[in-house]
C-alpha angles and dihedrals in degrees: 000000000000112000113246115247092015103122106157115219116226106232131203095263090056094063136094097225096205092057091042097057099038093052093038094065092056092047093051094049093048092050093048093051092049098051100034097097090056090050091052092049091048091052093051092047092050095048100045119095109251106311097322095137110010130028095202148327098295092043090052091049093052095045094048092047092048097044102034106019127227090309088062089067089058101049108147094010095128090057091047091058086076085075086080083088093053090044092059090043090052098053092042092051092045095052095042094048090048088053092049096045091049087070089064104030133026091199112116090204092056092047092048096048096047096041094044092051094045093048091052092050091055094042095048092051087060097035104048097075089048091048092048091058094037093052092051088053091047089058094055116104113029093004100046094105088064096061134068094226125062129187111241113249117241126221111239114225095225097048142022091233112120114232135176112237115225114255108025090171097140092050093051093044091054091049093050092050093046092051103039109008122223092325088064089073089058096048107137093018094133091046089051091052091048089051105039103033092059090040092053093040090053098041098060099051092042089049093053091042094052091044091054093046093048089049090056091052099042127078112270092243092056110119111255092224091065091053091047091048089056095044094052098065091040089056091044093053091049096048094042093052092051096047102036097100091062091044090058091051091047093053092049092048094050100042100037095040096240121162105197121071091191095051092045090051092048093047092050091053093045095049103035107014130230091312088071086078089066095054111131091005095127091049090046093050091046090048095044095045091048090045092048093054090051093043095047096045091040097042097043090045090047091054092047092050088047096052116129110262093246091058101046094098096041098077134078113216 
């Protein structure tokens, strides 16, 4: 009989690294493509003044789909695929730091907090420039009046109607560099660290905590992957709710070109009240919960498929 609560974590030394990295790229790209529309909606909700354009997540989805089509939900997606690099950097850092911290502390919570925070630091250093460009592209279309940079309209050969061509990443990149130089690509970097390091550091221990608690409640024969798939979104909702205020500030800083986190925070409170800190929260929770299910199922499956051959039969799934 399988012992309740005993879900064995697959550690770095248990993995066949060649399988791990080759399968990991596919997993990261699939996850990113699936959750990208929710990320775009969240960004637009966070940047708009009050409810000037959208009244909520569902309203934004319908309006974007109606006005810009399905492609409107994927503005900037091609640029965002570069985050495949940061995705691989994240999981590598997480696993290596867990391995290192285990030499000093046997506590899974300590290992998860430290490794999650460190992984986010590395990933955000790579991701922020990509996000800066991607977010500007997200705001094109209905949200273009809210951003400093606008993709130049192209003249279609068959008509005189002006139309924005999907994916003006080069145009936006040139404008950002011309206006702000290299530092423009790291606008909001500190805000991103203050958002994503705590989010990552919280998600992993909550994930393991919820997994253990669900394991105690579930029948011993219940597949561990099901419990982990339930624990992931629970951890995501918890971490997202705690860190959302800084995520709102981060989005404003990056899209509107602000330089002061403190002043942006104060202005938000003055203009829109404390509820401004909840802007985009529902979209963020939906996105993060959805993402977490995919990440957990994908990542735990990835690790199981990447187990060293001599360990394949030693785990209960």
